N, C-alpha and C positions, 0 to 999 in steps of 0.2 A: 505312222506317217499318214497325213490326211490325203484323201483322193483328189483328183483334179477339180479345179474351181468350175462349177457348172455355169457360171456367168460368162465364161470365155466362149465366144461363138465357135462351133465345131470347125468352121473353115479356118479360123485363126489357129486352132489347135493343130489341124492337119498341116498347115503351112509351117508352123514351128517345128513339128516333127520331121517334115521333109527337109527343112533347112538344117536341122540337127544331124540328119543322116547324110547331108551333102548331096541331096537329090536335085539334079539340074531342073527337074520339072517344078520344084518348089521355088527356085529362083525365077523361073519363067513366070510362075503365078504371081510372085511378088512384083515383078516388073510389070506385068499386065495390070495389076491392081493399083500400083503406085507410080508407075513410070511417067505418065502424063503430068501428074501433079508435081513430081520432083523436077522434071525438065522445065515446066512452066515457071516454077519458083526460081530455079537457077538462072533462067534467061532474064527474068525480071530483076533478080538481085545482082547479077554480075554484069548485065547490060551488053553482053557479047555472046552470040549464039555459039561460036566455036569454043569459048572458055566454058560455057554452060555444058556443052556436050562432053568436054574433057572431064569436068567435075562430076557429071552424071555417071560416067563410066567408073570413076573412083568410088562413088557412093555405092553402086551395085556390086563392085568388087569387094568393098568393105563389108557389105551386107552378106555376101557369100562367105567371106572369110570368118565373119563373126556370127554366122548363122546358128552355130551350136549354142551360143550364149543367149540367143533371143528367147525371152520368156513372155508368152502371150498374157500371163497373169499380171505382168507389170505394165505393159503398154500394148496397144493395138498395133498391127503392122504399119499403118500409115504414120502413127506417132513415132515408132521406132525408126523407120526409114527417114522421116523428116528430121529427127534429132541427128542422125548421121549427116544428112544433107546440110543442115545448119552448120555443123562443125567444119565440113569440107568447104562450104562457101566462105566462111570466115577465114579459114586457112588461106584460101585463094586470094581473098581481098587483102589480107595482111602481107602476102608475098608480092603484090603489085607494087610497082614503083609509081607513087602518086605523081600526077602532073598537077602542079599548083594552078588553081583556077582563080582563086582570090586570096589575097594575103590574110584576111581574117580567118578563112577556112583552113588555110595551111597552119596558121598559128594555133588554132584549136586542135588540129591533129597533133602538132608537136607537143602541145601541153597535155595531151591525153584526153581531151574532151571529145574528139571526133572518133570514138571507138566504132569500128565497122560493125561490131556485134549488135550495137543498139539499133541500127537501121535494119539489120537482118532479122532481129527479134520481132520488130514491129511488122515487117513484111511476112514473117513466118506466122504470126498470129492472124493476120488477114487471110492467109492461105488456109490455115486451119479452120477458120470460121467459114470460109467459102466451101471447104470440103464438107463441113457439117451441114451447111445450107442445102447441099445437094441431096441430103437424106430427108428433107422436108417435102411435103406436098408442093407441087409446082407453084400454085398461086400464092401460098404462104411464103415460100422462099422468095418469090419475086417482090412481094410487099416489103420484106426485110431488106432485100438488096437495094430497092429504091430508097428506103428510109435511111439506111446506114451507110451505103456506099455512094449514092447519088445525093443524099441529104435532102430528099424531097419531103415536104410536109404531108400529113395524112390527106389533106384536101387535094394536093397536087397528085398524089398517088391515085385517089378516087377518080379524078378527072382523066388521068392518063390511062387508067385501066378500064374506065367506063363502068365502075361499080359504085354503089352508094357509100357515103362516108362511114356510116354505121357498120357496114360490112367490112370495110378496111380496118376499122378499129377492132372489131371482133376477131378477124383473121390474124391481126397483128398480135393480139393477146394469146391466141391459140399457138401461133408460130413461135412466140417467145417462150411459151411453156414447153413446147416440144424441143426447142433449141436448148433450154435449160436441162431437160432430161438427157439429151445427147451429150452435153458437156459433163454432166454428172456421171454418166456411164463411162465416158472416156477417162474421167478422173479416177474412177475405181480401178482402171487398168494401168494408170500411170505410176 
């Protein structure tokens, strides 16, 4: 039997071991590490703070109950918790009694075109990228946020940040390279 994968960060391995043993400190560490992202995602997805808090509790209860099955070699803690979060958010959205807002939208839902999972998936991808951007150096992350979330041009970014256009271009290339590395590392654990 092969030994543990050395590419799994030691903190992730300790967290998995703690969850496997049912250690409340491991759940607290998971909550500390992922709680803000989970709650923010749920508030944005569900649109109601109360509903988001209810689903938040379901997510961490499920993480606690399924802790023994968590494998850090398959996914990092954030990826694992967000997959639970996505499922619970979709469950909640499907249980809601929809209030028709426009006939075309209601018709699309009745015909199966308005799958709540599609919107949740798009929002989940934005949250995942936002989480990865937090691991980049500050100015590089800011350049990518401005480019991809605010849809500013490189010239607009240079003017807003008070740095030369060439510097913006160079930092954007560096930031995209670092982001690609983070995505690849995350993929190896997925």
